[in-house]
C-alpha positions in Angstrom: 36.4 -25.1 -44.0 33.5 -27.0 -45.4 34.0 -30.0 -47.6 34.7 -29.7 -51.3 32.0 -31.3 -53.3 33.8 -34.4 -54.5 31.6 -37.2 -53.4 30.8 -40.0 -55.9 27.3 -40.9 -56.6 27.0 -44.2 -58.4 23.9 -43.0 -60.3 25.8 -39.9 -61.6 29.1 -41.4 -62.6 30.2 -39.8 -65.8 28.0 -36.8 -65.5 29.9 -33.7 -66.6 30.6 -31.0 -64.1 27.5 -28.8 -63.7 25.5 -31.5 -65.4 22.4 -33.1 -64.4 19.5 -30.8 -63.3 16.2 -31.3 -64.9 12.8 -31.7 -63.3 12.9 -35.5 -63.5 10.2 -36.7 -61.2 11.2 -38.5 -58.0 8.8 -40.7 -56.1 7.7 -37.6 -54.3 7.2 -35.7 -57.5 5.1 -38.4 -59.1 2.6 -38.1 -56.2 2.4 -34.4 -56.5 2.4 -33.9 -60.3 -0.6 -32.1 -61.8 -2.8 -34.1 -64.1 -2.5 -33.0 -67.7 -5.2 -30.8 -69.1 -6.5 -31.2 -72.6 -5.8 -28.5 -75.2 -2.7 -26.9 -73.6 0.9 -27.8 -72.8 1.1 -30.1 -69.8 2.2 -28.3 -66.6 5.1 -29.8 -64.7 4.8 -27.5 -61.8 1.7 -26.3 -59.9 0.7 -22.7 -60.2 1.5 -20.6 -57.1 -1.4 -19.7 -54.8 -2.5 -16.1 -54.7 -0.9 -13.8 -52.2 -4.2 -13.2 -50.5 -5.0 -16.9 -50.1 -1.5 -17.5 -48.8 -1.8 -14.8 -46.2 -5.2 -16.1 -45.1 -4.1 -19.7 -44.9 -0.9 -18.8 -43.0 -3.0 -17.0 -40.4 -5.3 -20.0 -40.1 -2.2 -22.3 -39.6 -3.0 -24.3 -42.7 0.3 -23.4 -44.4 3.9 -23.1 -43.0 6.7 -20.7 -44.1 10.4 -20.9 -43.7 13.8 -20.7 -45.5 14.4 -23.5 -48.0 17.5 -25.6 -47.7 18.4 -27.8 -50.7 20.8 -30.7 -50.1 24.0 -29.7 -52.0 24.8 -33.4 -52.7 21.3 -34.6 -53.5 19.5 -31.7 -55.2 16.1 -33.5 -55.2 16.0 -33.3 -51.4 15.0 -30.0 -49.7 13.9 -29.0 -46.2 12.4 -26.2 -44.3 12.7 -25.9 -40.5 9.7 -27.0 -38.5 8.1 -24.1 -36.6 8.0 -26.1 -33.4 11.7 -27.0 -33.5 11.1 -30.7 -34.2 12.3 -32.7 -37.3 12.6 -30.6 -40.4 9.8 -30.7 -43.0 10.9 -32.7 -46.1 10.3 -31.5 -49.7 10.8 -34.5 -51.9 11.8 -33.7 -55.5 12.2 -30.8 -57.9 8.4 -30.7 -58.7 7.4 -30.5 -55.0 10.0 -27.7 -54.6 8.1 -25.8 -57.3 10.9 -23.6 -58.8 12.1 -22.2 -55.4 15.9 -21.9 -55.0 18.1 -22.4 -52.0 17.6 -19.8 -49.3 14.3 -18.6 -50.6 11.6 -17.9 -48.0 8.8 -20.3 -49.1 5.3 -21.2 -48.1 4.6 -25.0 -48.0 1.5 -27.1 -47.7 1.8 -30.4 -45.8 1.0 -33.5 -47.8 -1.3 -36.3 -46.5 0.2 -38.6 -43.8 0.4 -41.5 -46.3 3.0 -39.5 -48.2 5.2 -38.7 -45.2 8.7 -40.1 -45.1 9.4 -43.2 -43.0 12.5 -42.7 -40.8 14.7 -45.5 -39.5 14.8 -45.2 -35.7 18.5 -46.2 -35.6 19.3 -42.8 -37.1 21.1 -44.3 -40.1 19.5 -41.7 -42.5 18.8 -38.9 -40.1 21.7 -36.8 -41.4 20.0 -36.3 -44.7 18.0 -33.4 -43.3 21.0 -31.4 -42.2 21.9 -29.8 -45.4 23.4 -26.5 -44.2 26.6 -25.3 -45.7 28.1 -23.3 -42.8 26.2 -21.9 -40.0 28.1 -21.9 -36.8 27.8 -18.6 -35.1 31.0 -16.7 -34.5 30.3 -15.7 -31.0 31.1 -19.2 -29.9 33.6 -20.5 -32.4 36.9 -19.3 -31.3 39.1 -20.0 -34.2 36.4 -19.6 -36.8 38.3 -16.7 -38.0 37.7 -16.0 -41.6 40.2 -18.2 -43.4 42.0 -15.3 -44.9 43.7 -14.5 -41.5 46.9 -15.8 -42.9 46.9 -12.8 -45.2 45.9 -10.7 -42.2 42.7 -9.4 -43.7 40.6 -10.8 -41.0 39.8 -8.2 -38.4 39.3 -8.0 -34.8 38.8 -11.1 -32.6 35.2 -10.6 -32.1 35.1 -11.9 -35.6 36.5 -14.9 -34.0 34.1 -15.1 -31.2 31.3 -14.2 -33.5 32.6 -16.5 -36.1 31.4 -19.1 -33.7 27.8 -18.7 -33.4 27.1 -16.2 -36.1 26.2 -18.5 -38.8 24.8 -21.9 -38.3 27.2 -24.7 -39.2 25.9 -25.3 -42.6 28.4 -28.0 -43.3 26.3 -30.5 -45.2 26.6 -33.9 -43.8 23.7 -35.6 -45.6 24.1 -39.3 -45.9 24.2 -40.8 -49.4 22.3 -44.1 -49.4 23.0 -46.0 -52.5 20.7 -48.7 -53.5 22.0 -52.0 -51.9 21.4 -54.0 -55.1 23.2 -51.5 -57.3 26.2 -51.4 -55.1 26.2 -55.2 -54.7 26.2 -55.5 -58.5 29.1 -53.0 -58.8 31.0 -54.9 -56.1 30.3 -58.3 -57.8 31.7 -56.9 -61.1 35.0 -56.3 -59.5 35.4 -59.7 -57.9 36.3 -62.9 -59.7 35.0 -66.2 -58.6 37.9 -67.1 -56.2 37.8 -63.7 -54.6 34.0 -63.9 -54.0 34.6 -66.7 -51.6 36.8 -64.5 -49.4 34.6 -61.4 -49.7 32.8 -61.5 -46.3 29.3 -62.0 -47.7 28.7 -58.3 -48.1 25.1 -58.5 -49.1 23.9 -60.7 -46.3 25.5 -58.7 -43.5 24.5 -55.3 -44.9 20.8 -56.3 -44.9 20.6 -57.2 -41.3 17.8 -55.2 -39.7 17.8 -53.6 -36.3 15.3 -55.0 -33.9 13.7 -51.7 -33.3 13.2 -50.8 -36.9 9.6 -50.5 -38.1 8.4 -53.7 -39.7 6.0 -51.8 -42.0 6.5 -49.0 -44.5 2.9 -47.6 -44.5 3.1 -44.2 -42.8 -0.5 -44.4 -41.8 0.3 -47.4 -39.6 3.4 -45.9 -37.9 3.7 -43.6 -34.9 4.9 -40.0 -35.6 8.4 -40.6 -34.2 9.1 -42.9 -37.2 7.9 -40.3 -39.7 9.1 -37.0 -41.2 6.4 -34.7 -42.5 6.6 -33.9 -46.2 5.3 -30.9 -48.0 5.1 -29.1 -51.3 5.9 -25.4 -52.1 2.9 -23.3 -52.9 4.3 -19.8 -52.9 7.7 -18.0 -52.8 7.4 -15.2 -50.2 10.9 -13.8 -50.8 13.5 -14.7 -53.5 16.6 -14.6 -51.3 18.7 -16.6 -53.8 20.5 -14.2 -56.1 19.3 -16.1 -59.2 22.9 -15.9 -60.5 25.0 -19.0 -61.1 28.3 -20.0 -62.7 28.4 -22.8 -65.2 29.0 -23.9 -68.7 27.2 -23.6 -72.0 26.4 -26.4 -74.4 24.6 -26.7 -77.7 21.2 -28.3 -77.5 21.0 -32.0 -78.4 18.3 -31.8 -81.1 20.0 -30.0 -84.0 16.7 -30.0 -86.1 14.6 -28.2 -83.5 13.6 -24.5 -83.7 15.1 -24.0 -80.2 18.5 -25.2 -81.5 18.7 -22.1 -83.8 17.8 -19.7 -81.0 19.1 -21.1 -77.7 22.0 -22.9 -75.9 21.8 -24.8 -72.7 23.4 -23.3 -69.5 24.4 -26.0 -67.0 25.2 -24.6 -63.6 28.1 -26.0 -61.4 25.7 -25.9 -58.5 23.2 -28.7 -59.1 20.6 -26.9 -56.9 20.1 -24.3 -59.6 18.2 -25.4 -62.7 19.6 -25.8 -66.2 18.5 -22.9 -68.3 17.9 -21.9 -71.9 20.0 -18.9 -72.9 19.9 -16.9 -76.1 22.6 -17.8 -78.6 22.8 -14.0 -79.3 24.3 -13.7 -75.8 26.9 -16.5 -76.4 30.3 -15.8 -78.0 30.1 -15.3 -81.8 31.9 -18.5 -82.7 30.2 -20.7 -80.1 27.9 -22.5 -82.5 30.8 -23.4 -84.9 33.4 -24.1 -82.3 31.5 -25.2 -79.1 34.5 -27.3 -78.0 36.6 -24.1 -77.5 34.2 -23.2 -74.6 33.9 -26.5 -72.9 36.0 -25.3 -69.9 34.9 -21.7 -70.0 32.9 -20.5 -66.9 30.0 -18.2 -67.6 27.7 -16.4 -65.2 24.0 -16.6 -65.9 21.0 -15.0 -64.3 17.8 -17.0 -64.0 15.0 -14.7 -65.2 12.0 -17.0 -65.5 10.9 -20.6 -64.9 7.6 -21.4 -66.5 5.1 -24.0 -65.1 5.3 -26.1 -68.2 9.1 -26.3 -68.6 11.8 -28.6 -67.1 14.3 -25.8 -67.7 14.4 -22.2 -66.6 15.1 -19.2 -68.9 18.4 -17.5 -68.3 20.4 -14.5 -69.4 24.1 -14.9 -69.8 25.8 -12.0 -68.0 29.4 -12.6 -68.9 32.2 -15.0 -69.6 34.4 -15.3 -66.5 37.4 -17.3 -67.8 38.8 -20.8 -67.5 37.2 -23.1 -64.9 39.6 -23.9 -62.1 41.5 -20.6 -62.2 41.4 -18.5 -59.1 40.1 -15.1 -60.4 37.3 -16.4 -62.7 36.1 -18.8 -59.9 36.3 -16.0 -57.3 34.3 -13.6 -59.5 31.7 -16.4 -60.0 31.4 -17.0 -56.2 30.9 -13.2 -55.6 28.2 -12.9 -58.2 26.4 -16.1 -57.2 26.1 -14.7 -53.6 25.2 -11.2 -54.7 28.3 -9.5 -53.3 28.7 -6.0 -54.7 32.3 -5.6 -55.7 31.8 -2.6 -58.1 33.6 0.7 -57.6 31.9 3.2 -55.4 29.9 5.8 -57.3 31.0 9.5 -57.4 27.7 10.3 -55.5 28.8 8.0 -52.7 32.3 9.5 -52.5 31.3 13.2 -52.7 30.5 13.4 -48.9 34.1 12.4 -48.0 36.9 15.0 -47.5 38.4 15.7 -50.9 41.7 17.2 -49.9 44.3 15.0 -48.2 45.9 14.8 -45.8 42.7 15.4 -43.8 43.0 17.3 -40.5 40.5 17.1 -37.7 38.6 20.5 -37.6 39.3 22.5 -34.3 35.6 22.7 -33.6 35.3 18.9 -33.6 38.4 18.5 -31.4 36.8 20.8 -28.8 33.8 18.5 -28.5 35.8 15.4 -27.7 37.9 14.0 -24.8 41.5 14.3 -26.0 43.4 11.1 -25.4 46.3 11.7 -27.9 49.0 11.7 -25.2 47.8 8.4 -23.8 49.6 5.1 -24.6 47.1 3.6 -27.1 47.9 1.0 -29.6 46.4 -1.5 -32.1 46.8 -5.3 -32.2 45.9 -6.8 -35.6 46.9 -9.4 -38.2 50.3 -8.2 -39.6 48.9 -7.2 -43.1 45.6 -5.7 -41.9 44.9 -2.2 -43.3 41.4 -1.5 -41.8 42.3 -0.9 -38.2 39.1 -0.2 -36.4 39.9 -1.0 -32.7 42.7 0.2 -30.3 43.4 -0.5 -26.7 44.9 1.3 -23.7 45.7 0.2 -20.1 47.1 2.6 -17.5 47.9 1.5 -13.9 46.3 3.8 -11.3 47.8 4.8 -8.0 45.3 2.7 -6.1 46.5 -0.5 -7.9 43.5 -0.6 -10.2 43.6 0.0 -14.0 42.0 2.4 -16.5 41.4 0.3 -19.5 40.1 1.7 -22.8 38.6 0.3 -26.0 38.8 2.9 -28.7 36.8 2.3 -31.9 37.0 4.2 -35.2 34.2 6.9 -35.3 32.9 5.9 -38.7 29.5 7.5 -38.1 31.3 10.9 -38.2 32.0 10.4 -41.9 29.0 8.2 -42.9 26.0 10.4 -42.1 22.5 9.0 -42.0 20.6 9.0 -45.3 23.5 10.1 -47.5 24.4 8.3 -50.7 27.4 6.6 -49.0 25.2 5.5 -46.1 22.8 3.9 -48.6 25.6 1.9 -50.3 27.1 0.8 -47.0 23.7 -0.3 -45.7 23.1 -2.4 -48.9 26.6 -4.0 -48.7 26.2 -4.4 -44.9 29.6 -6.1 -44.4 33.0 -6.3 -45.9 33.7 -9.7 -47.4 37.1 -11.4 -46.7 38.4 -13.7 -49.4 41.7 -15.5 -49.1 43.5 -13.1 -51.5 41.6 -9.8 -51.0 38.8 -7.9 -49.2 35.7 -6.5 -50.8 35.2 -3.5 -48.5 31.9 -2.2 -47.2 33.2 1.4 -47.3 35.5 3.2 -49.8 39.2 2.5 -49.2 39.8 6.2 -48.4 37.7 5.6 -45.3 38.7 1.9 -44.5 42.4 2.4 -44.9 43.0 6.1 -44.3 40.4 8.4 -42.6 38.9 5.9 -40.2 41.8 3.4 -39.9 43.6 3.9 -36.5 47.0 4.1 -38.2 50.0 4.8 -35.9 51.2 8.4 -35.2 48.0 9.9 -36.8 45.2 11.8 -35.0 42.0 9.8 -35.4 38.4 10.3 -34.3 37.2 7.5 -32.0 34.3 6.3 -29.9 35.6 5.0 -26.6 34.5 2.8 -23.7 36.7 3.2 -20.7 36.5 1.3 -17.4 38.1 1.4 -14.0 39.0 -2.3 -13.4 40.5 -4.3 -10.6 43.4 -6.5 -11.5 40.9 -9.4 -11.5 38.7 -7.6 -14.1 35.9 -6.4 -11.8 34.3 -3.3 -13.2 34.3 -0.4 -10.7 33.4 2.4 -13.1 32.4 2.8 -16.8 32.5 5.8 -19.2 31.4 6.1 -22.8 32.3 9.1 -25.1 33.6 10.5 -28.3 37.4 10.9 -28.2 40.4 11.7 -30.3 43.4 9.4 -30.1 46.9 9.0 -31.7 48.0 5.3 -31.7 51.6 5.0 -30.7 52.3 1.7 -32.6 50.6 -0.9 -34.9 51.4 -4.3 -33.2 50.7 -7.6 -34.9 49.3 -10.5 -33.0 52.8 -12.0 -33.2 54.4 -8.9 -31.6 51.8 -9.0 -28.7 52.3 -12.7 -28.3 56.1 -12.3 -28.0 55.6 -9.6 -25.3 53.2 -11.9 -23.4 55.5 -14.9 -23.6 58.7 -13.0 -22.8 57.8 -10.4 -20.1 61.4 -9.4 -19.4 62.5 -9.2 -23.1 64.3 -6.1 -24.2 63.2 -5.4 -27.8 65.6 -4.2 -30.4 64.1 -1.4 -32.7 64.1 -3.7 -35.7 62.0 -6.3 -33.9 59.0 -4.0 -33.7 57.2 -1.6 -36.1 57.9 2.1 -35.7 57.0 3.4 -32.2 56.0 6.9 -31.3 58.7 8.9 -29.5 56.1 9.9 -26.9 56.1 6.3 -25.4 58.7 3.7 -24.7 58.6 0.1 -25.8 58.7 -0.9 -22.1 55.5 1.1 -21.4 53.7 -0.5 -24.3 54.9 -4.0 -23.3 53.8 -3.5 -19.7 50.3 -2.3 -21.0 50.1 -5.5 -23.2 51.1 -7.7 -20.2 48.6 -6.0 -17.9 45.8 -6.4 -20.5 46.7 -10.0 -20.9 46.5 -10.7 -17.1 43.1 -8.9 -16.8 41.8 -10.7 -19.9 42.7 -14.1 -18.4 40.5 -13.3 -15.4 37.7 -12.0 -17.6 37.8 -15.1 -19.7 38.0 -17.5 -16.8 35.0 -15.8 -15.2 33.0 -15.9 -18.5 33.3 -19.7 -18.7 32.5 -20.0 -15.0 29.4 -18.0 -15.7 28.4 -20.5 -18.5 29.8 -19.4 -21.8 30.5 -21.8 -24.6 33.2 -21.8 -27.2 33.7 -24.3 -30.1 37.1 -23.9 -31.7 36.9 -25.5 -35.2 40.1 -26.1 -37.2 40.6 -23.2 -39.7 42.8 -23.2 -42.7 45.1 -20.3 -43.6 47.2 -19.9 -46.7 50.5 -18.5 -47.7 50.4 -17.0 -51.2 53.0 -16.5 -53.8 53.6 -12.7 -54.1 53.9 -12.8 -57.8 51.3 -15.3 -59.0 48.9 -15.1 -56.0 48.8 -18.9 -56.0 48.7 -20.8 -52.7 52.2 -21.9 -51.7 51.4 -23.5 -48.4 48.6 -23.9 -45.9 48.4 -24.3 -42.2 45.8 -24.5 -39.3 45.5 -21.0 -37.8 46.7 -20.9 -34.2 44.5 -18.9 -31.8 46.7 -17.7 -29.1 46.7 -15.5 -26.0 47.2 -12.3 -28.0 44.0 -13.1 -29.9 42.2 -13.9 -26.7 43.3 -10.6 -25.1 41.8 -8.5 -27.8 38.7 -10.7 -27.9 37.9 -10.3 -24.2 38.0 -6.5 -24.3 35.9 -6.4 -27.6 33.4 -8.6 -25.9 33.4 -6.4 -22.8 32.8 -3.3 -24.9 30.1 -4.9 -27.0 28.2 -6.0 -23.8 28.6 -2.5 -22.2 27.3 -0.7 -25.3 24.3 -3.2 -25.6 23.2 -2.3 -22.0 23.7 1.4 -22.7 21.7 1.6 -25.9 18.9 -0.7 -24.6 18.5 1.4 -21.4 18.3 4.6 -23.5 16.2 3.3 -26.5 14.2 0.2 -25.4 12.2 0.3 -28.7 15.0 1.1 -31.1 18.2 -0.7 -29.9 19.9 -2.9 -32.4 21.1 -6.0 -30.5 22.4 -9.4 -31.4 20.7 -12.5 -30.0 21.8 -16.2 -30.2 18.9 -18.7 -29.9 19.6 -22.0 -28.2 20.4 -25.1 -30.3 17.8 -26.7 -32.5 16.1 -29.2 -30.2 15.8 -32.0 -32.7 19.4 -32.0 -33.8 20.5 -31.6 -30.2 18.5 -34.7 -29.2 20.1 -36.6 -32.1 23.5 -35.6 -30.9 22.7 -36.6 -27.3 21.6 -40.0 -28.5 24.8 -40.4 -30.5 27.0 -39.5 -27.5 25.2 -42.1 -25.4 25.7 -44.7 -28.1 29.5 -44.2 -28.2 29.7 -44.0 -24.4 30.5 -40.2 -24.1 29.3 -38.5 -21.0 28.4 -35.0 -22.3 26.1 -32.7 -20.3 23.9 -30.8 -22.8 21.8 -29.0 -20.3 23.3 -25.5 -21.0 26.0 -23.8 -23.0 28.3 -23.8 -20.0 27.9 -27.5 -19.2 28.5 -28.3 -22.8 31.7 -26.3 -22.8 32.8 -27.9 -19.6 32.1 -31.4 -20.9 34.0 -30.8 -24.1 37.1 -29.3 -22.4 37.3 -31.6 -19.4 36.4 -35.0 -20.9 39.6 -35.4 -22.9 43.3 -35.9 -22.2 46.1 -34.0 -24.0 47.4 -36.9 -26.1 47.1 -36.8 -29.9 44.2 -39.2 -30.1 42.2 -37.2 -27.4 42.9 -33.9 -29.3 41.7 -35.4 -32.5 38.5 -36.8 -30.9 37.9 -33.3 -29.4 38.1 -31.8 -32.9 35.6 -34.3 -34.3 33.2 -33.6 -31.4 33.6 -29.9 -31.7 32.6 -30.2 -35.3 29.5 -32.3 -34.4 28.5 -30.0 -31.5 28.4 -27.1 -33.9 25.8 -28.7 -36.1 22.7 -28.1 -33.9 23.8 -24.5 -33.2 21.7 -21.7 -34.7 22.8 -18.5 -36.2 23.3 -15.4 -34.1 21.0 -12.7 -35.4 20.7 -8.9 -35.3 17.3 -7.7 -34.2 15.5 -4.5 -33.1 14.4 -4.7 -29.4 11.1 -2.9 -30.2 10.0 -5.8 -32.5 10.6 -8.8 -30.1 8.1 -8.8 -27.2 9.9 -11.2 -24.8 13.2 -10.1 -23.3 14.1 -13.8 -22.7 14.5 -14.0 -26.5 17.2 -11.3 -26.4 19.7 -13.7 -24.8 22.9 -14.8 -26.4 23.2 -18.6 -25.9 26.9 -19.0 -26.5 28.1 -16.0 -24.5 25.3 -16.7 -21.9 24.5 -13.0 -21.4 21.1 -11.2 -21.6 22.3 -8.4 -24.0 24.9 -8.3 -26.7 25.6 -6.2 -29.7 28.2 -5.3 -32.3 30.0 -2.0 -31.7 33.7 -2.7 -32.3 34.0 -3.1 -36.1 32.1 -0.2 -37.8 34.6 -0.1 -40.8 33.5 -3.6 -41.9 29.9 -4.0 -40.4 27.0 -1.7 -41.0 25.2 -2.9 -37.8 28.0 -1.3 -35.8 27.4 2.0 -37.5 23.8 2.0 -36.4 24.9 1.0 -32.9 27.4 4.0 -32.9 24.5 6.3 -33.9 22.4 4.9 -31.1 25.2 5.3 -28.6 25.9 8.8 -29.6 22.2 9.7 -29.3 22.1 8.0 -25.9 24.9 10.3 -24.6 23.1 13.4 -25.9 25.9 14.3 -28.3 23.8 13.8 -31.5 20.1 13.9 -32.4 18.1 10.6 -32.1 18.4 8.1 -35.0 15.9 8.8 -37.8 15.0 5.1 -38.3 11.7 3.8 -36.9 11.9 0.4 -35.2 10.4 -1.4 -38.3 13.1 0.1 -40.5 15.8 -1.0 -38.0 14.4 -4.5 -38.1 14.4 -4.5 -41.9 18.1 -3.4 -41.8 18.8 -6.1 -39.2 17.3 -8.7 -41.4 19.4 -7.5 -44.3 22.6 -7.5 -42.2 21.8 -11.1 -41.2 21.3 -12.2 -44.8 24.5 -10.5 -46.0 26.5 -11.8 -43.1 25.5 -15.3 -43.9 26.3 -14.8 -47.6 29.7 -13.3 -46.7 30.5 -16.2 -44.4 29.6 -18.7 -47.2 31.7 -16.8 -49.7 34.7 -16.8 -47.3 34.3 -20.6 -47.0 34.1 -21.1 -50.7 37.1 -18.9 -51.2 39.1 -21.1 -48.8 37.7 -24.2 -50.5 38.8 -22.8 -53.9 42.4 -22.1 -52.7 42.6 -25.5 -51.0 41.5 -27.3 -54.1 44.1 -25.4 -56.1 46.7 -26.2 -53.5 45.9 -29.9 -53.7 46.1 -29.7 -57.5 49.4 -27.8 -57.6 51.2 -29.4 -54.5 49.4 -32.7 -54.0 49.0 -35.5 -53.3 48.9 -34.5 -49.7 49.0 -37.0 -46.8 47.5 -36.6 -43.4 46.0 -38.3 -40.4 42.3 -38.2 -40.3 39.6 -39.2 -37.8 36.4 -41.0 -38.7 33.3 -38.8 -37.8 30.5 -40.8 -39.5 30.1 -44.3 -40.8 27.6 -45.3 -43.5 26.9 -48.6 -45.1 29.2 -48.0 -48.1 31.3 -45.0 -47.1 32.6 -43.0 -44.2 33.3 -39.4 -43.4 36.6 -38.2 -42.0 38.0 -35.0 -40.6 41.4 -34.5 -42.2 43.4 -33.2 -39.1 46.3 -31.5 -40.9 44.0 -29.3 -43.0 40.7 -29.2 -41.1 38.7 -30.4 -44.1 35.9 -33.0 -44.1 35.8 -35.6 -46.8 33.8 -38.7 -47.6 35.7 -41.9 -48.5 33.9 -44.5 -50.6 34.5 -48.2 -50.2 34.1 -48.8 -54.0 37.1 -46.4 -54.7 39.5 -48.6 -52.6 41.3 -51.8 -53.7 39.1 -54.0 -51.5 38.1 -57.6 -51.8 35.0 -56.6 -50.0 33.5 -54.8 -47.0 30.6 -55.2 -44.7 28.6 -52.9 -42.5 27.0 -53.8 -39.2 25.8 -52.3 -36.0 27.7 -53.3 -32.8 25.1 -52.4 -30.3 23.9 -49.2 -31.9 27.4 -48.2 -33.1 27.9 -48.4 -36.9 31.0 -50.3 -38.0 32.5 -51.0 -41.5 35.0 -53.8 -41.9 37.2 -53.4 -45.0 38.9 -56.4 -46.5 42.0 -55.1 -48.4 43.4 -56.9 -51.4 46.8 -58.4 -50.5 49.7 -56.7 -52.0 51.3 -60.1 -53.0 49.4 -63.2 -54.0 50.7 -65.3 -51.1 49.6 -62.8 -48.5 46.4 -62.9 -46.5 43.7 -60.2 -47.0 44.2 -57.4 -44.4 41.0 -56.5 -42.5 40.5 -52.9 -41.2 37.7 -51.9 -38.9 36.2 -48.4 -39.4 34.1 -46.9 -36.6 33.5 -43.5 -35.1 36.8 -42.0 -33.8 39.0 -44.4 -35.7 42.3 -42.8 -36.6 43.3 -43.4 -40.3 45.8 -42.2 -42.8 44.4 -40.5 -45.9 45.8 -39.1 -49.2 44.2 -36.1 -50.9 44.5 -36.1 -54.7 43.2 -33.9 -57.4 40.8 -35.8 -59.6 41.2 -34.0 -62.9 37.9 -32.1 -62.7 38.5 -28.4 -61.9 38.4 -27.8 -58.1 37.5 -31.4 -57.2 39.8 -33.5 -55.1 39.3 -37.0 -53.5 40.3 -38.5 -50.2 41.6 -42.0 -50.4 42.4 -44.3 -47.5 46.0 -45.5 -47.2 46.4 -49.2 -47.0 47.0 -50.3 -43.3 50.3 -52.1 -42.8 50.0 -55.9 -42.8 52.0 -56.3 -39.6 
């Protein structure tokens, strides 16, 4: 779960929630501002270049394009990736950003070298550029299961795997550097004269320079490794941001202005979105006379324009959502901000589905398929899952080998190419899992009935079957369209109990209903055999160089009546999850090879690029500084280092969690792509899985990419006509699936953030151990181990006599001097450095959905 935005910024104390965005020039802005022109209103922003000029200059290499990331904590800082993989290009200020919003694909022009940013070589401000919000790809993040797993909505474990490297770890960890003098002044205000003498000469120590720091600040005189290139936005290629935001409305300050009679001011909660003028006609009728009644009401607003000569955008109020801090209004706001379609499916989309229920498989369709209805086939899912799209089978053969099957719902039978339903599914691209509900990609009739592999019901499937040795070596492989009848719907808990207690005799009430065709003992033996084969497959994968980063993931228990969070816990990823994951991976890899062999120009695969070299280099430096021997040469060596460096004691486990979090930062997103568009096969590789070809086949109920893969697989077997999409169209759809997957992942995280903030408010204060993962000169970041959240703790929020920051070697260290609890006692010093274990208290801070972390006072013994 990413951190809740509760960091204090001294310059913004007292700013109302959603407050402070206007195009106030920063130092970067002042350099870039247009000169005023006589006779017309002064422009604040530069006019965009023409499309033709942009195209020509991009070809000549004079301009650079890329996705814009705006620092969520410091909205005047933005970045785009450098095309050569080195340090990100910095965009300094709102004016230089030129009305582009977070996620937009922009074109930038580099500024002259004298305007580049000087970087301290000790790395104390290097984190400002990493402003992602959540990008670790799923294929490597074991327990990166969507946080709603507690409710059981999260689906099959290749979510889990794919949760790893499917979306870059966007967790923003930009450093907030307050002005030394300002902080000193604030500190001095809180110390009386006697205390000042004890206060460890804060200012002197904090200003000590490192020997290797540049002695000059003129970029022209510095080598490039001390500089970060800066740029300004000259064109927006694609407006990826939804242009929707949640926030609050306020009356304008100047009551005598013409604008006051026509407009209100919309202030977004997300400071990266501009404030906007909205028409009073769209506001509630009594807003002008009773504005205070709406001070805590959330509205959704769409940004419709932002003129060159205005600090503020023009917006259109879409609707009032309800009270800030309440789960449903906040959830609806999140969905709208990220462009998630949660409307009902249209009659046109539904008309292609069977109208009379219960639906029976037509005899003609049965005749075309391999009939597996008498086989022992079962599903393993979270206990409350309703969209069951994968089933497993495992039959021992007379020669001691096994016939293992992965059976996936045949969604493409119902969702035909170019129908109205296909169009809606392709636009939604993915189901979105919130803590309390799912926004489905397909109508519930399909998700939960016709396609869901419900027990004791005949269902159409696409199967991959192998003949495997007990060690998991593939002897034979078969793909085909099948019909199955699942004999039981097992939960992960049921399967785990079977694995842990191989000789257990289950009572009927201990399991869900089981088909009379198969005994519990037969099912249990199949689960145990699958587990044993999966262990071999998994061991071999890591020997072959795969990587997995298991980050802590929060799950919630909800009150059935109110829907409020009652409790939360770290999701446990166990052998039953791993069992399913291994066979989903095996099926996805097998299908990737099959469709690429058959359609080398049209295959839809999934690649995972290696980590960003600049961030990886920073991480290597960090590990060297703190004395950790980590081998970064490949995914496999990284996995081995992480899993073999540490002991099993509590401190070692916590340190591994912190490092796992750090290692996920340089990782890139895994991406869908069409093989006919990428020239070089080397680029097809999946870094985390360390395999040449990978795709998504196993979750067509909740991922549109899998539906395309099913169509390709069907065509490769000659049982359906070739797919109608050209390679360019497949690539466009792949790009859209990537965008929606990233949005969906961010929405999942924000949903978990929302529920956790409500949990802190309703059930807090909460105490937990935490481990320090970053030290700044006036604050430090911790990973709260009980809940898996990251928080920043500010020295000026603690009852300290003083504090000082220093580098010990190259390792940052803060010494806190706690006020004594009794007058006669001495001040208690506490040293904070990377991997220090501390006790923290999480408390709600009175602002909706904000909570703080405070350090518990160390004992004076």
